[in-house]
N, C-alpha and C positions, 0 to 999 in steps of 0.2 A: 455393487455400494449398500451404503445402508446411510437413514439417517441421525445424520448426529447427535450425541448426549442433549441432550437442552438447545439444540438444533430443533429446526419445525418440517415440514414436510416441502419447505425452501429449499434447503440444504441438503447432500448428501457426501457423505465420506466414499470416497472409491480410491481404491489401491492400484499402483501403477505396477507396471510390470516387470520397472527394480526395484518395489519393495513397498515404495513411498509412498504415504496414505494425503490425498489434499481434500480436502471440503469443495464440494463445488458448488453453484446454484442449483436447481433443479430442472431450470425454463432450459441450461446448455449441455443437457444427456437428451439421446436421445436411442429409445431402443432400435434395437438389431435384430429383427425376427430371423428366428432358425428357417433352412432351406431346404431341400433335399441337397444331400452332400457333405451338406457344414459337418465341421468337427464341434461335440457339445461337450457339456458337465450337466450333469442335474445338480440343481441349487436347491430342492427341497424334494420334501417327502421321502420314505422306505428308500426308494435310490437314491438317495445323495449321494453326493460322490462320484458314481458311477458317468465314464467315459466312453464314448463312441461316435459313430458317424451316425447318422441321420438318413435311415433310407426309405423315408416318407414323411408327408406334411400332409394332415388333409381335417376337416372340420376341426380343427384345436386339438387335433392329435398326433404325435409323432411315433416312428418305430425307429430306435436306435438298436445298432448290434454294436457288442463291443469291439476294443482291438484288441489284437494276443492269439497265444494259440486256442486258447478255449470261446469260442463263438457262444456269446448270451445276447438274448433279446429282450428288449424291454417295451412296451406301448404306454405313453406316460403322455399330460397333458404338454401341447407347447410353454404355455406360462413357465412351469418346471424346468425349463432348460436353458441353459447361456453358453452362447455360440463362444468357442474358447479364441481367444484372443488373434491370434497370428491368420482367423480368417475373417475378420472384421475389416471392412475397408477401411483409409486413412478419412477420419471426420474431419469439418469444415473445421479454420481455424476457432478456437476458443472454446471447440465440444470436447464433450469424451461421448464415448460409444458405450454403453452396457448393455446387456441379455438380459 
């Protein structure tokens, strides 16, 4: 998600799995922390777009291994990671989960 143009810190634009974009109140969004074994995507920095499994998470840093034949490893801040949707638990009614 991201803050909508003209909106404030109290609103976010969120794209759903169907591709629909919604504007939601910031108070209805909660962070889903990445944990060991989570499937994650890097959402900022030089490794943006890197997808893999989180091998370990300690002191704000995660070790990721890519999927596929050529296994690549990255060590990145946990704040740069987004848990892929299939890993998220169902949110409480009226809330949206992002990472």
